[in-house]
C-alpha positions in Angstrom: -10.4 74.6 31.2 -8.2 73.8 34.1 -7.1 70.4 35.5 -4.5 68.1 36.9 -3.1 64.8 35.6 -1.5 63.1 38.6 1.3 63.5 41.1 5.0 62.6 41.1 8.1 63.7 43.0 6.1 66.0 45.2 4.4 67.7 42.3 1.2 67.4 40.4 0.6 68.5 36.8 -2.2 71.0 36.3 -3.2 72.6 33.1 -5.0 75.8 32.1 -5.8 77.4 28.8 -2.0 77.9 28.1 -0.9 74.3 28.8 0.5 72.2 31.6 2.2 73.5 34.8 3.9 71.7 37.7 2.3 72.6 41.0 3.5 71.4 44.5 1.3 68.4 45.3 0.2 69.7 48.7 -0.7 73.1 47.4 -4.4 74.1 47.1 -3.6 76.6 44.3 -3.6 75.7 40.7 -1.9 76.5 37.4 -2.5 80.2 37.2 -1.2 80.9 40.7 1.8 78.8 39.9 2.5 80.8 36.7 2.3 84.0 38.7 4.8 82.7 41.2 7.2 81.9 38.4 6.7 85.0 36.3 6.7 87.7 39.1 9.8 87.0 41.2 9.8 90.7 42.2 10.5 91.9 45.8 9.4 90.4 49.0 6.1 92.1 49.4 3.1 89.7 49.2 -0.5 90.5 48.9 -1.8 91.8 52.3 -3.8 89.5 54.5 -6.6 92.1 54.6 -7.0 91.7 50.8 -7.1 87.9 51.1 -9.8 88.1 53.8 -11.8 90.6 51.8 -11.7 88.3 48.8 -13.0 85.5 50.9 -15.8 87.7 52.0 -16.8 88.7 48.5 -16.4 85.1 47.1 -18.7 83.9 49.9 -21.2 86.6 49.2 -21.0 86.0 45.4 -21.7 82.3 45.9 -24.7 83.1 48.0 -26.0 85.6 45.5 -25.4 83.3 42.5 -27.2 80.5 44.2 -30.2 82.7 45.1 -30.4 83.9 41.5 -30.3 80.3 40.2 -26.8 80.6 38.6 -25.0 78.2 40.9 -26.2 74.9 42.5 -26.9 75.3 46.2 -24.6 72.5 47.1 -21.7 74.2 45.2 -22.5 77.5 47.0 -22.4 75.8 50.4 -19.0 74.2 49.7 -17.6 77.5 48.5 -18.9 79.3 51.6 -17.3 76.7 53.8 -14.0 77.1 52.1 -14.3 80.9 52.4 -15.1 80.5 56.1 -11.9 78.5 56.6 -9.9 81.3 55.0 -11.6 83.9 57.2 -10.7 81.8 60.3 -7.0 82.1 59.4 -6.6 78.7 57.8 -4.6 78.2 54.5 -2.5 81.4 54.9 0.4 79.8 53.1 -1.9 79.2 50.1 -1.7 82.9 49.2 2.0 83.6 48.3 1.6 86.0 45.4 3.6 89.2 45.1 2.2 92.7 45.1 4.2 93.4 41.9 2.0 91.5 39.5 -0.6 92.5 36.9 -2.1 95.9 37.7 -5.6 94.5 37.9 -4.7 91.9 40.5 -5.9 89.1 38.2 -3.4 86.6 39.6 -4.6 87.2 43.2 -8.2 86.8 42.1 -7.3 83.5 40.4 -5.3 82.5 43.5 -8.4 82.8 45.6 -10.6 81.1 42.9 -8.2 78.1 42.6 -7.7 77.7 46.4 -11.4 78.0 47.1 -12.4 75.6 44.3 -10.0 72.9 45.3 -10.9 73.2 49.0 -14.6 73.3 48.2 -14.3 70.1 46.2 -12.6 68.5 49.1 -15.3 69.6 51.4 -18.0 68.4 49.0 -16.1 65.1 48.7 -15.8 65.5 45.0 -12.9 64.6 42.8 -10.2 67.3 43.1 -9.3 67.4 39.4 -10.9 70.3 37.6 -12.1 68.4 34.6 -13.3 69.6 31.2 -16.6 71.4 31.3 -17.6 69.9 27.9 -19.3 66.9 29.6 -20.4 65.8 33.0 -18.2 63.2 34.6 -19.6 59.7 35.1 -18.8 56.7 37.4 -17.9 53.3 36.1 -21.5 52.5 35.6 -22.1 55.5 33.4 -24.1 57.3 36.1 -23.5 61.1 35.9 -21.7 62.6 38.8 -21.9 66.1 40.2 -19.6 68.4 38.2 -16.5 69.5 40.3 -16.5 73.1 41.5 -14.5 75.1 39.0 -12.3 78.2 39.8 -13.7 80.3 36.9 -17.1 78.9 36.2 -18.1 78.4 39.9 -16.1 80.5 42.3 -15.6 83.4 39.8 -19.1 83.2 38.4 -20.7 86.6 37.6 -17.4 88.3 38.3 -14.2 89.6 36.8 -10.9 90.4 38.3 -11.6 94.0 37.2 -14.5 94.3 39.6 -13.5 91.9 42.4 -10.1 93.5 43.1 -11.5 97.0 43.6 -14.3 95.5 45.7 -11.8 93.7 47.9 -9.8 96.9 48.2 -12.8 98.8 49.5 -13.8 96.0 51.9 -10.3 95.7 53.3 -10.0 99.5 53.6 -13.3 99.8 55.5 -12.5 97.0 57.9 -8.9 98.3 58.5 -10.1 101.8 59.3 -13.2 100.9 61.4 -11.9 97.9 63.3 -8.2 98.8 63.7 -7.2 102.4 63.1 -10.2 104.3 64.5 -10.4 102.2 67.7 -6.7 102.8 68.4 -7.1 106.6 67.8 -10.1 106.7 70.1 -8.2 105.0 72.9 -5.4 107.6 72.6 -8.0 110.4 72.6 -9.4 109.0 75.8 -5.9 108.8 77.4 -5.5 112.5 76.6 -8.9 113.3 78.1 -7.9 111.5 81.4 -4.6 113.4 81.4 -6.5 116.7 81.0 -8.5 115.9 84.1 -5.5 114.8 86.0 -3.5 118.0 85.2 -6.3 120.5 85.8 -5.0 123.7 87.5 -1.4 123.5 86.3 -0.3 126.6 84.5 2.8 126.7 82.3 4.4 128.9 79.7 3.1 128.5 76.2 5.4 128.5 73.2 5.1 129.7 69.6 7.8 129.7 67.0 9.9 127.7 69.6 9.9 131.0 71.6 8.3 131.8 74.9 4.7 132.8 74.7 1.9 133.7 77.1 0.7 131.2 79.7 -1.4 128.2 79.0 -3.0 125.6 81.2 -1.2 122.2 80.8 -4.7 120.7 80.5 -5.4 123.1 77.6 -2.2 122.0 75.9 -3.2 118.4 76.2 -6.7 119.2 74.9 -4.9 120.4 71.7 -3.3 117.0 71.4 -6.7 115.3 71.9 -8.2 117.5 69.3 -5.6 116.6 66.8 -6.5 112.9 67.2 -10.2 113.5 67.3 -10.1 115.5 64.1 -8.3 112.6 62.4 -11.0 110.3 63.5 -13.7 112.6 62.1 -12.0 112.9 58.8 -11.5 109.1 58.5 -15.2 108.6 59.3 -16.1 111.1 56.6 -14.2 109.0 54.0 -16.1 105.8 54.8 -19.2 106.3 52.7 -17.2 106.4 49.4 -15.4 103.2 50.4 -18.7 101.5 51.1 -19.6 101.7 47.4 -18.6 98.5 45.7 -17.6 97.8 42.1 -18.8 94.1 42.1 -21.3 93.5 39.3 -19.5 95.7 36.8 -17.4 92.6 35.6 -14.8 93.4 32.9 -15.5 97.0 31.9 -18.4 98.2 34.0 -21.2 96.9 31.8 -22.0 93.8 33.9 -21.5 91.4 31.1 -22.1 87.8 32.2 -23.6 88.9 35.5 -27.3 88.2 36.0 -29.7 91.1 36.6 -29.8 92.2 40.2 -26.5 90.5 41.0 -24.7 93.7 41.9 -27.2 94.9 44.5 -27.8 91.5 45.9 -24.1 90.7 46.4 -23.5 94.1 48.0 -26.3 93.2 50.5 -24.7 89.9 51.2 -21.3 91.5 51.8 -23.0 94.0 54.2 -24.7 91.1 56.0 -21.4 89.2 56.4 -19.4 92.2 57.6 -22.0 94.2 59.4 -20.9 97.3 57.5 -23.1 99.4 55.2 -21.8 98.3 51.8 -23.8 99.1 48.8 -23.4 98.7 45.1 -21.8 101.6 43.3 -24.4 103.0 41.0 -21.7 103.9 38.4 -19.6 100.8 37.7 -17.6 102.6 35.0 -16.4 105.0 37.7 -15.9 102.2 40.2 -13.6 100.2 37.9 -11.4 103.1 36.7 -11.5 105.6 39.6 -9.6 105.1 42.9 -10.5 108.5 44.3 -12.4 107.0 47.3 -9.1 105.4 48.4 -7.1 108.6 47.7 -9.6 110.6 49.8 -9.6 108.1 52.6 -5.8 107.8 52.7 -5.7 111.6 52.7 -7.5 111.5 56.0 -5.1 108.9 57.2 -2.2 111.2 56.1 -3.8 114.0 58.1 -4.0 111.8 61.2 -0.3 110.8 60.6 0.6 114.5 60.3 -1.2 115.3 63.6 0.5 112.4 65.3 3.8 113.7 64.1 2.9 117.0 65.8 1.9 115.3 69.0 5.0 113.2 69.1 7.3 116.1 68.5 5.6 118.2 71.2 5.9 115.4 73.7 9.6 114.8 73.0 10.4 118.5 73.1 8.6 118.9 76.5 10.4 115.8 77.8 13.8 116.9 76.6 16.6 116.8 79.1 16.6 115.6 81.8 18.8 118.6 82.8 19.7 120.5 79.7 16.3 120.5 77.9 12.8 121.8 78.6 12.1 119.0 81.1 8.5 120.1 81.7 7.2 116.5 81.5 8.6 113.1 82.1 7.7 110.1 80.0 8.2 106.4 80.7 11.8 105.1 80.5 11.2 101.9 78.6 14.7 100.8 77.5 18.3 102.1 77.6 18.8 104.8 75.1 22.4 104.5 74.2 25.0 101.8 73.6 27.8 104.1 74.8 26.2 106.7 77.2 25.1 104.9 80.4 21.8 106.1 81.9 20.6 107.8 78.8 16.9 107.4 78.0 15.4 108.5 74.7 11.8 109.3 73.6 11.7 106.1 71.5 7.9 105.8 71.2 7.8 109.4 69.8 10.5 108.4 67.3 8.6 105.4 66.2 5.4 107.5 65.6 7.3 110.0 63.5 8.9 107.3 61.4 5.5 105.8 60.7 4.1 109.2 59.9 6.8 109.6 57.3 6.0 106.2 55.8 2.3 107.1 55.6 3.1 110.4 53.8 5.3 108.5 51.3 2.5 106.0 50.8 0.1 108.9 50.2 2.2 110.1 47.3 2.4 106.7 45.8 -1.4 106.2 46.1 -2.1 109.5 44.5 0.2 108.8 41.6 -1.2 105.3 41.1 -4.8 106.5 41.2 -4.0 109.1 38.5 -2.7 106.5 36.1 -5.9 104.7 35.1 -6.4 104.3 31.4 -9.8 104.0 29.8 -12.0 101.4 31.6 -9.6 100.2 34.2 -7.0 101.4 36.7 -4.0 99.0 36.5 -2.1 100.1 39.7 -4.5 98.5 42.1 -2.2 96.1 43.9 0.2 98.8 45.0 -2.6 101.0 46.1 -4.0 98.2 48.2 -0.6 97.4 49.7 0.3 101.0 50.6 -3.2 101.8 51.9 -3.3 98.8 54.2 0.3 99.2 55.3 -0.5 102.8 56.3 -3.7 101.8 58.2 -1.9 99.0 60.1 1.3 100.8 60.8 -0.5 103.9 62.0 -2.9 101.9 64.2 0.0 100.0 65.8 2.1 103.1 66.3 -0.8 105.0 67.9 -1.6 102.1 70.2 2.1 101.6 71.1 2.5 105.4 71.8 -0.6 105.4 73.9 0.3 102.4 76.1 4.0 103.0 76.3 4.3 106.8 76.4 1.1 108.9 76.6 -0.5 107.0 79.5 2.7 107.6 81.5 3.1 111.3 80.9 3.7 113.2 84.2 3.9 117.0 84.7 7.1 118.4 86.2 5.3 121.1 88.2 8.4 122.7 89.6 10.0 123.1 86.2 6.8 124.4 84.7 6.4 127.0 87.4 10.0 128.1 87.2 9.8 128.5 83.5 6.5 130.3 83.7 7.7 132.9 86.2 10.9 133.5 84.3 9.1 134.0 80.9 9.4 137.6 79.6 6.2 137.1 77.6 4.2 137.5 80.8 4.7 141.2 80.1 1.8 140.8 77.8 -0.6 141.2 80.8 0.7 144.8 81.2 -0.4 145.9 77.7 -3.8 147.1 78.9 -2.2 149.2 81.7 1.0 150.7 80.1 0.6 150.0 76.4 2.3 147.7 73.9 5.4 149.8 73.3 6.1 150.4 77.0 5.5 146.8 77.7 8.1 145.9 75.0 10.6 148.3 76.7 10.0 146.5 80.0 10.7 143.1 78.4 13.8 144.3 76.6 15.2 145.9 79.8 14.5 142.8 81.8 16.3 140.6 79.2 19.2 142.9 78.7 19.9 143.4 82.4 18.9 139.8 83.5 16.3 141.2 85.9 12.7 140.5 86.5 9.8 142.1 84.7 8.8 143.6 88.1 12.2 145.3 88.6 12.3 146.6 85.0 8.7 148.0 85.1 9.4 149.8 88.3 12.8 151.1 87.2 11.2 152.6 84.0 8.6 154.3 86.2 5.6 152.7 84.4 4.2 151.0 87.6 4.8 150.9 91.3 5.6 147.7 93.0 2.1 147.5 94.4 0.5 148.2 91.0 2.7 145.6 89.3 1.8 142.9 91.9 -1.9 143.8 91.5 -2.0 143.2 87.7 0.7 140.6 87.3 -1.1 137.3 87.9 0.1 134.6 85.4 -2.4 132.0 86.7 -5.3 134.3 85.6 -3.9 134.6 82.0 -5.2 131.3 80.8 
């Protein structure tokens, strides 16, 4: 049982199964949340808002399902739903202060939600805030029975366990972060690249492989490669969503569904789907759902792939924009801020650098998530808070970095046509077009001669006697090599 016994000096005394605890009088949380605050003074990382909102969704859905199955009074369910809606609207954010570095099942965060929702629901229902003993129904001064106050465990957590609610919240939060934040940002960048392709149609430049000159490529083709890197990441993220849409809720403590009514798992999954508009379903194997975190590993792997591709795009852009006089200088990018505290006029590819740092963070998170997922023992994985934190950090950072790169860099990319043309016509790899006419080895001799003597391919080919000037001009057409 949990309860409170009055207020003094800005605190109230609450109790749980372990005894009394002093809780700030204005706080909506109760004894178990306060114990977590006192026992886990570790780091500065608090439970992500995405997890808190996901919990509010599942607690609302659970209240609806419990009421429909006759396990919770309808009035209690309505009050719980109202409290959850407040949380989803952004209210009460300060009521969720717990650290990531807590119990590996996330029990304290589950109870944080249960306590806050119960207390707020009691206020909404205009019932006494104290969570009284469940041994008897409270009565007024005339002995008339009153409605029992909404209880964190018996009402808000009914038919649930931390062991199935936390993995459910993780999946809900992951789906919403990917579908509503990350994928839309990536799609916008892909569209920016598509527009750049159209804008730069007809421009031919030198390709590069191994950081060395290669055969010509259309600039629009090069941009299409960037677009493809982004679109591939979107496809892979979308492929990971079905696994994330399977929910553990209904498995309760070890996957058996103890203390949950028949049909609760399927019904609550439908309720969550209705609330979110996403195709959530009950995981048919709750034993796997509680102990396995492979769906998150798989999905974050797709996120890491997108991060790797964004690293590639950002590196390409900053190489091509290098200079302005001593680098490649084939494109210009927006000059958003001074680049140096000592070198006046210097402008750096800062958006590219931000993307690459985020990519490194995502790759580090992927290693942590993989390790954490591999450490489940028996019926439960007990590394869930760090998995949730790292996954959502990756999704949010990558989405923000992609959107920032899109708006502040990619959209402003401009081709330096003169530099591209000059580099193209000075490239020795244009000799490749001579292969069909003079053979690979002779073409190689032409390239080496031109390089050694600092002459043109045309001069070298004629000097070696492989082609006349007229023959060279007829077959040497870089614009047709793309």
